[in-house]
C-alpha positions as a LaTeX table, in Angstrom:
\begin{tabular}{lrrr}
\hline
Residue & $x$ (\AA) & $y$ (\AA) & $z$ (\AA) \\
\hline
Met1 & $-0.03$ & $-0.32$ & $-0.04$ \\
Ile2 & 1.34 & 3.07 & $-0.65$ \\
Pro3 & 1.52 & 5.96 & 1.94 \\
Leu4 & $-0.31$ & 8.92 & 1.58 \\
Pro5 & 0.91 & 12.35 & 2.32 \\
Leu6 & $-0.57$ & 14.51 & 4.42 \\
Leu7 & $-3.62$ & 16.44 & 3.13 \\
Glu8 & $-2.79$ & 19.61 & 4.88 \\
Asn9 & 0.30 & 19.83 & 2.96 \\
Leu10 & $-1.08$ & 19.14 & $-0.80$ \\
Ser11 & $-2.66$ & 21.96 & $-3.05$ \\
Ser12 & $-6.50$ & 21.91 & $-4.24$ \\
Glu13 & $-5.24$ & 20.28 & $-7.46$ \\
Ala14 & $-3.23$ & 17.79 & $-5.78$ \\
Lys15 & $-5.66$ & 16.91 & $-3.15$ \\
Tyr16 & $-8.25$ & 16.47 & $-6.34$ \\
Asp17 & $-5.74$ & 14.43 & $-8.32$ \\
Leu18 & $-5.52$ & 12.06 & $-5.26$ \\
Val19 & $-9.48$ & 11.90 & $-5.60$ \\
Cys20 & $-9.94$ & 10.81 & $-8.79$ \\
Arg21 & $-6.73$ & 8.10 & $-8.82$ \\
Gln22 & $-8.78$ & 6.66 & $-5.57$ \\
Ala23 & $-11.97$ & 6.59 & $-7.62$ \\
Ala24 & $-10.21$ & 5.09 & $-10.57$ \\
Arg25 & $-8.92$ & 2.61 & $-8.23$ \\
Ile26 & $-11.86$ & 1.88 & $-6.47$ \\
Ala27 & $-13.48$ & 1.52 & $-10.15$ \\
Glu28 & $-11.16$ & $-1.25$ & $-10.72$ \\
Leu29 & $-11.56$ & $-3.00$ & $-7.70$ \\
Glu30 & $-15.13$ & $-3.16$ & $-8.24$ \\
Ala31 & $-14.60$ & $-4.29$ & $-11.26$ \\
Gln32 & $-12.64$ & $-7.24$ & $-10.41$ \\
Val33 & $-14.95$ & $-8.35$ & $-7.42$ \\
Arg34 & $-17.61$ & $-8.51$ & $-10.28$ \\
Ala35 & $-16.04$ & $-10.67$ & $-12.64$ \\
Leu36 & $-14.81$ & $-12.67$ & $-9.27$ \\
Gln37 & $-18.34$ & $-13.56$ & $-8.08$ \\
Lys38 & $-19.14$ & $-14.67$ & $-11.49$ \\
Gln39 & $-16.51$ & $-16.89$ & $-11.81$ \\
Val40 & $-17.60$ & $-18.29$ & $-8.28$ \\
Gln41 & $-21.22$ & $-18.81$ & $-9.87$ \\
Ala42 & $-20.46$ & $-20.51$ & $-12.15$ \\
Leu43 & $-18.12$ & $-22.88$ & $-10.50$ \\
Gln44 & $-21.08$ & $-23.36$ & $-7.89$ \\
Ala45 & $-23.25$ & $-24.04$ & $-10.60$ \\
Gln46 & $-20.50$ & $-26.78$ & $-11.95$ \\
Leu47 & $-20.25$ & $-28.51$ & $-8.62$ \\
Ser48 & $-23.98$ & $-28.49$ & $-8.17$ \\
Lys49 & $-24.42$ & $-30.64$ & $-11.52$ \\
Asn50 & $-24.55$ & $-34.54$ & $-11.69$ \\
Ser51 & $-25.68$ & $-37.17$ & $-14.12$ \\
Arg52 & $-29.32$ & $-37.18$ & $-12.83$ \\
Asn53 & $-29.94$ & $-32.95$ & $-13.47$ \\
Ser54 & $-27.31$ & $-32.23$ & $-16.72$ \\
Ser55 & $-26.14$ & $-34.87$ & $-19.93$ \\
Lys56 & $-23.28$ & $-35.63$ & $-17.41$ \\
Pro57 & $-22.51$ & $-39.26$ & $-17.79$ \\
Pro58 & $-22.56$ & $-41.66$ & $-14.55$ \\
Ser59 & $-19.26$ & $-42.00$ & $-14.38$ \\
Ser60 & $-18.24$ & $-38.48$ & $-14.01$ \\
Asp61 & $-19.85$ & $-38.51$ & $-10.22$ \\
Gly62 & $-17.54$ & $-39.73$ & $-8.52$ \\
Leu63 & $-17.49$ & $-42.15$ & $-5.83$ \\
Lys64 & $-20.85$ & $-42.13$ & $-3.70$ \\
Lys65 & $-20.35$ & $-41.22$ & $-0.11$ \\
Lys66 & $-21.02$ & $-44.73$ & 2.46 \\
Arg67 & $-24.39$ & $-43.79$ & 4.63 \\
Met68 & $-23.42$ & $-43.33$ & 8.12 \\
Cys69 & $-26.09$ & $-44.69$ & 10.15 \\
Ser70 & $-26.59$ & $-43.45$ & 13.91 \\
Lys71 & $-26.95$ & $-45.60$ & 17.01 \\
Ser72 & $-30.96$ & $-46.27$ & 16.54 \\
Glu73 & $-30.33$ & $-46.96$ & 12.78 \\
Arg74 & $-28.44$ & $-49.92$ & 13.40 \\
Lys75 & $-29.71$ & $-52.58$ & 11.38 \\
Lys76 & $-28.44$ & $-54.75$ & 8.57 \\
Ser77 & $-30.01$ & $-52.50$ & 6.27 \\
Cys78 & $-27.53$ & $-50.00$ & 7.27 \\
Trp79 & $-24.62$ & $-51.91$ & 6.72 \\
Asp80 & $-22.90$ & $-52.62$ & 3.41 \\
Trp81 & $-22.22$ & $-56.12$ & 2.34 \\
Ala82 & $-18.02$ & $-55.79$ & 3.86 \\
Glu83 & $-19.47$ & $-54.90$ & 7.04 \\
Ile84 & $-21.96$ & $-58.15$ & 7.05 \\
Val85 & $-19.04$ & $-60.47$ & 5.89 \\
Ile86 & $-16.58$ & $-59.13$ & 8.53 \\
Leu87 & $-19.39$ & $-59.42$ & 11.20 \\
Asp88 & $-20.80$ & $-62.67$ & 10.65 \\
Pro89 & $-18.66$ & $-65.07$ & 7.91 \\
Gln90 & $-21.01$ & $-67.81$ & 7.93 \\
Val91 & $-23.72$ & $-65.88$ & 6.82 \\
Phe92 & $-22.41$ & $-66.28$ & 3.27 \\
Phe93 & $-19.84$ & $-69.23$ & 3.87 \\
Ala94 & $-22.06$ & $-71.56$ & 5.88 \\
\hline
\end{tabular}
C-alpha cells in the first residue's frame, strides 16, 4: 500500500488528483469483484451438476460416500456387504 501524504500539505489540485486516482482504483477493484463473483457462481453451478440433473455421464459423478447410520438405525439394512462379511462370515460361507 502506498503511504499517503498529509492532506494539509497538498494543494487543491493535488487533493483533486488524489481523489480521482482513488476513484479510478475503486472502480477497478469493483470490476474485479464482479468478475470474481461471476466466476464463483459458475463454479458453484458446475459443482451442483451430476448425472441426474445434467447430460454428464454417471462415471463423472465420482464415488458415492457410504451412508452413515446413527446408533438407533444400526440394522442390517444400514450396513454394506463388506461389514456383514466381516461381522458374520458364516452368513455367506455356511
